[in-house]
Every structure is written in structure tokens, then in C-alpha cells.
C-alpha positions, 0 to 999 in steps of 0.5 A: 526510514525505508520508501518502497517505490512499487508494492501492491499491497492493496491486492487481494492476495493481502487481506490482512493489511493492517499485519502488513501495516505492522510488518512494513513498521517492524522492518523500518519501512515507513511508506508505500507506493500502491500502483495499481494495473488497472482501473479497478486496482488503481481505485482500490489503492486511492481508496487504501491510501485515503486511509493510511497516512503512509500509502500514497497512490499511483494511477 
């Protein structure tokens, strides 16, 4: 099991989150921490973590 401890999958560069989740699964990444860099991206990280159980948000 792999846990990515620092990612920015909630940034706009990764607009196709369903595809990113699929890629994570293909490579054995079970969980990822979403790291915000300001108030807006932290809120985005929280929203995505609420939607996907494999994501955790840091603020």
C-alpha cells in the first residue's frame, strides 16, 4: 500500500479527478494527502476529501 503524503490533486491542473483516481489505483496508491497553499486551495482540498474517502486534507 502506498500513501502519498503530499499532493495537489485538487489544483486546477488536475481537472479530471476521476482519471487521477484511476491512475492512483493502477499504481497502488491507496491514499493521498491534499495540501493547500492558501485559503482557497485548502477549502478545495477539504471539499475533495469529503467526496473521496482515499483523500485527506491538510490546512
